N, C-alpha and C positions, 0 to 999 in steps of 0.2 A: 465294544470301546467305539466310539465313533469317528469317521475317517474325515467331520471337519476339523480345520485347523483352527488353534487354541483362541487368534487373536486375526481378528480379519486386516485381510491383504489390500491397501490401499490401490488404487490409482498409480500408474506411473508419475501420472504430473502430479498428485495429492497433495498435501504437505500435512502431516498427519502430529499431532503431539501426546505425550502418554498418558491414559486413562481417557483417550477419544471413546464416546458412546455413541458414534451416530447420526449428531447432528448433522441439518441442512447448512451446509457449509454455503455460502454464497460470495462467489468471486468481484474483486472490485472491474472498473469498465476497460478493457484492452487498450481504449485510447489514453490510457493515462501512461502506458509504458511511450505510445507515440507523444505525448507532452513532454514526458524527460528525456526519452531522446533528443529530441528538437531545445530542449535548453542545453544539453550537453552539448551539440552539435553546433549553436551559438556561442558556446565560451571556449570550446577548443578549433573549430575550421578556422575562424580566421587565423589564430598566432600558427597555424600549420601550413596555410598557406603566406604568411609575412615569413617564417624560417625556411620555407622551401625557396622562393624568391630570393632568399639571404642566398642558401646552402648554393645557388645556380650564378649567383651574379657576381655576389663577395666574396664568399670563405667557404670554404669546404666542410670545416669543424662545423657549421649549420648543419650539418646534414644528423648529427648525435643531437639535437635539437628535434630537428624531423620526425627521429625515429622515436624520442621519448612524446613527444603531443602525441602521435601514431597507436603507439602503444598506450598510451592513455588513454585517448579516442576508443582503440577497443575493448579496451580495459573495461570501461565505464560502461558502453552500449552490452559487454556480455553479464553485469552487474544489473542494469536494471531491465536487459529479460530475464533473467533469474529470479530480480527480486518481486515485481510487481504480479505474477502470477500469485505468487504467495499469499498474498493479504489477502485471507477471508475473514466471512464475518458469518455470525450465525444469531438469532432471534432466538432464546430458549425458553423454557414457561416462567420464570424467575428473573431472569439476566440475558444481559448482550454480550456473545463474546468475539473479540478481535484476534486474530493471530498473523502473526506474519514473518517472515523468514524461513531461510531453510538453513544453513547454518547457525546461524544465532537466531536460533525461535525465541517466540516472545505471544504469552498470552493472556490478554486483558479481558477479566470479565467483570463488567458492573451491574451489579442488581441494579432493577426498575427504580425499586424504593428507594435507590440514595441519589437519582440522578434529582440535581438542580435545574440545570437545563441544557438542551441540546442548541447548538450552534451550528445552521448552516451556513459555509464560505465557500466565495464564487471567487476568484482573481480572475483578469482579463484573458489570461490561455485558458482557463478553466472552461470560464465562458466561451472561448472561442471551441473547444471541445464537445460543449454540453458535459461539465461535470460540475461537482460541488465537493467538498471535502464536510462531512459529518461529524463533528465533536462532541462527546459526553463530557459532562462536568459535574462532578460532586463536589461536596465539599474536603475531599482528599486530591491534592497533586500527584499524589502517583496512580490513584484511580481511576484517572478518566483514560478516553478512548478516543481514537482517531480514527475516520474510515475517509481515504482519501479517495478520489478519481470514483465514485458512484454518479450514473447520469441522473442528472437533473431534477429529474420529476420524480426517484427514484429514495433520493436523498430527502426531497421535501414529505413524501409518503413516510420516510421513514422517521423524520423528525416528529408529523402528526401522531403515528404510534408510539412513538417513544414517550413523548409530553403524555398520554392518555392514560398509558401504562404506569407511565411515574407517579400520575395524580393518584389511578386508582393504589398503587401501593402504598402510598402515603397517607391517603385515606385509611389503610385498612393496620396502621400502626395503632 
Protein backbone atom coordinates (compact mmCIF):
# COMPACT_ATOMS: atom_id res chain seq x y z
CA UNK A 1 0.00 0.00 0.00
CA UNK A 2 1.35 3.41 -0.97
CA UNK A 3 1.87 6.29 1.46
CA UNK A 4 0.86 8.83 -1.21
CA UNK A 5 -2.28 10.86 -0.40
CA UNK A 6 -5.44 10.04 -2.34
CA UNK A 7 -6.00 13.68 -3.27
CA UNK A 8 -3.19 16.14 -4.05
CA UNK A 9 -2.85 18.82 -1.38
CA UNK A 10 -3.18 22.35 -2.79
CA UNK A 11 -0.88 25.17 -1.79
CA UNK A 12 -2.32 27.23 1.10
CA UNK A 13 -3.33 30.13 -1.16
CA UNK A 14 -4.57 27.99 -4.04
CA UNK A 15 -8.26 27.68 -4.79
CA UNK A 16 -9.40 24.23 -5.92
CA UNK A 17 -12.71 22.82 -7.04
CA UNK A 18 -13.86 19.23 -7.04
CA UNK A 19 -12.33 17.20 -9.85
CA UNK A 20 -9.37 19.55 -10.36
CA UNK A 21 -6.92 17.41 -12.32
CA UNK A 22 -3.81 19.55 -12.24
CA UNK A 23 -4.49 22.14 -14.94
CA UNK A 24 -1.97 24.97 -15.20
CA UNK A 25 -3.99 27.69 -13.45
CA UNK A 26 -2.95 31.28 -14.00
CA UNK A 27 -3.87 34.17 -11.72
CA UNK A 28 -5.03 37.61 -12.77
CA UNK A 29 -2.81 40.62 -12.14
CA UNK A 30 -2.47 41.72 -8.50
CA UNK A 31 -2.99 45.27 -9.81
CA UNK A 32 -6.69 44.34 -10.06
CA UNK A 33 -6.86 44.39 -6.25
CA UNK A 34 -5.17 47.80 -6.22
CA UNK A 35 -7.68 49.18 -8.74
CA UNK A 36 -10.65 47.77 -6.81
CA UNK A 37 -9.28 49.15 -3.53
CA UNK A 38 -8.91 52.56 -5.17
CA UNK A 39 -12.57 52.52 -6.24
CA UNK A 40 -13.63 51.42 -2.75
CA UNK A 41 -11.60 54.24 -1.21
CA UNK A 42 -13.05 56.83 -3.58
CA UNK A 43 -16.54 55.70 -2.60
CA UNK A 44 -16.14 55.42 1.18
CA UNK A 45 -13.38 57.78 2.34
CA UNK A 46 -15.24 61.06 1.52
CA UNK A 47 -18.36 60.03 3.50
CA UNK A 48 -16.09 58.82 6.31
CA UNK A 49 -14.32 62.20 6.49
CA UNK A 50 -17.63 64.07 6.27
CA UNK A 51 -19.17 62.03 9.07
CA UNK A 52 -16.02 62.44 11.12
CA UNK A 53 -16.18 66.23 10.78
CA UNK A 54 -19.89 66.21 11.69
CA UNK A 55 -19.22 63.99 14.72
CA UNK A 56 -16.48 66.29 16.01
CA UNK A 57 -18.15 69.66 15.32
CA UNK A 58 -21.92 69.09 15.22
CA UNK A 59 -23.42 66.11 17.02
CA UNK A 60 -21.91 63.11 18.83
CA UNK A 61 -24.38 60.65 17.28
CA UNK A 62 -22.54 60.97 13.96
CA UNK A 63 -19.89 58.70 15.50
CA UNK A 64 -22.27 55.82 14.75
CA UNK A 65 -22.02 56.67 11.06
CA UNK A 66 -18.23 56.96 11.31
CA UNK A 67 -18.02 53.48 12.82
CA UNK A 68 -20.41 51.99 10.22
CA UNK A 69 -18.52 53.47 7.26
CA UNK A 70 -15.16 52.44 8.76
CA UNK A 71 -16.44 48.88 9.21
CA UNK A 72 -17.71 48.87 5.61
CA UNK A 73 -14.31 50.07 4.40
CA UNK A 74 -12.47 47.40 6.39
CA UNK A 75 -14.85 44.65 5.25
CA UNK A 76 -14.61 45.74 1.62
CA UNK A 77 -10.81 45.76 1.82
CA UNK A 78 -10.80 42.26 3.33
CA UNK A 79 -13.16 40.92 0.64
CA UNK A 80 -11.15 42.42 -2.22
CA UNK A 81 -7.87 41.08 -0.80
CA UNK A 82 -9.41 37.58 -0.64
CA UNK A 83 -11.44 37.76 -3.86
CA UNK A 84 -8.87 38.83 -6.45
CA UNK A 85 -6.29 36.04 -5.87
CA UNK A 86 -9.13 33.51 -6.21
CA UNK A 87 -9.76 34.49 -9.86
CA UNK A 88 -7.80 32.02 -11.98
CA UNK A 89 -8.00 30.65 -15.51
CA UNK A 90 -6.50 27.84 -17.53
CA UNK A 91 -6.27 26.92 -21.19
CA UNK A 92 -7.04 23.26 -21.74
CA UNK A 93 -6.77 21.26 -24.93
CA UNK A 94 -10.47 21.68 -25.76
CA UNK A 95 -11.68 24.51 -23.52
CA UNK A 96 -10.86 27.60 -21.51
CA UNK A 97 -11.77 27.32 -17.83
CA UNK A 98 -12.33 30.29 -15.51
CA UNK A 99 -12.82 29.87 -11.79
CA UNK A 100 -13.45 32.39 -9.06
CA UNK A 101 -14.51 32.61 -5.45
CA UNK A 102 -13.39 31.25 -2.12
CA UNK A 103 -16.66 30.80 -0.27
CA UNK A 104 -19.02 30.65 -3.23
CA UNK A 105 -16.94 28.98 -5.93
CA UNK A 106 -17.75 29.22 -9.60
CA UNK A 107 -16.24 27.29 -12.49
CA UNK A 108 -17.02 28.28 -16.09
CA UNK A 109 -15.79 26.06 -18.91
CA UNK A 110 -16.08 27.41 -22.46
CA UNK A 111 -15.27 24.96 -25.27
CA UNK A 112 -13.23 26.58 -28.02
CA UNK A 113 -15.63 25.32 -30.69
CA UNK A 114 -18.54 27.25 -29.12
CA UNK A 115 -16.78 30.62 -29.07
CA UNK A 116 -18.48 33.19 -31.27
CA UNK A 117 -16.14 36.04 -30.45
CA UNK A 118 -13.68 37.17 -27.81
CA UNK A 119 -13.95 40.73 -26.54
CA UNK A 120 -11.12 42.66 -24.87
CA UNK A 121 -12.27 45.68 -22.87
CA UNK A 122 -10.24 48.26 -21.00
CA UNK A 123 -11.78 51.24 -19.20
CA UNK A 124 -9.88 54.31 -18.00
CA UNK A 125 -8.91 52.80 -14.65
CA UNK A 126 -7.87 49.52 -16.26
CA UNK A 127 -5.75 51.39 -18.82
CA UNK A 128 -4.10 53.35 -16.00
CA UNK A 129 -3.05 50.03 -14.43
CA UNK A 130 -2.21 48.44 -17.82
CA UNK A 131 -4.98 45.84 -17.52
CA UNK A 132 -7.84 44.57 -19.65
CA UNK A 133 -10.86 42.30 -19.29
CA UNK A 134 -11.30 39.36 -21.65
CA UNK A 135 -14.90 38.32 -22.26
CA UNK A 136 -15.80 35.11 -24.09
CA UNK A 137 -19.11 35.14 -25.96
CA UNK A 138 -21.02 32.04 -27.02
CA UNK A 139 -24.55 31.51 -28.30
CA UNK A 140 -25.70 30.79 -24.75
CA UNK A 141 -25.53 33.68 -22.26
CA UNK A 142 -25.03 31.22 -19.39
CA UNK A 143 -21.77 29.89 -20.81
CA UNK A 144 -19.87 33.12 -21.23
CA UNK A 145 -16.63 33.58 -19.36
CA UNK A 146 -15.03 36.77 -18.08
CA UNK A 147 -11.40 37.16 -17.02
CA UNK A 148 -10.84 40.58 -15.42
CA UNK A 149 -7.49 42.14 -14.64
CA UNK A 150 -5.19 40.58 -17.21
CA UNK A 151 -2.14 42.58 -18.30
CA UNK A 152 -3.03 44.22 -21.61
CA UNK A 153 -0.42 42.37 -23.67
CA UNK A 154 -1.47 39.04 -22.19
CA UNK A 155 -5.16 39.81 -22.86
CA UNK A 156 -4.45 40.60 -26.52
CA UNK A 157 -2.34 37.45 -26.94
CA UNK A 158 -5.08 35.36 -25.27
CA UNK A 159 -7.69 36.85 -27.59
CA UNK A 160 -5.59 35.90 -30.63
CA UNK A 161 -5.02 32.34 -29.36
CA UNK A 162 -8.69 31.84 -28.51
CA UNK A 163 -9.86 33.20 -31.86
CA UNK A 164 -7.49 30.85 -33.69
CA UNK A 165 -8.51 27.84 -31.59
CA UNK A 166 -12.17 28.68 -32.02
CA UNK A 167 -11.82 28.85 -35.79
CA UNK A 168 -9.93 25.54 -35.94
CA UNK A 169 -12.46 23.82 -33.64
CA UNK A 170 -15.43 25.08 -35.68
CA UNK A 171 -13.73 24.00 -38.92
CA UNK A 172 -13.52 20.45 -37.55
CA UNK A 173 -17.29 20.27 -36.85
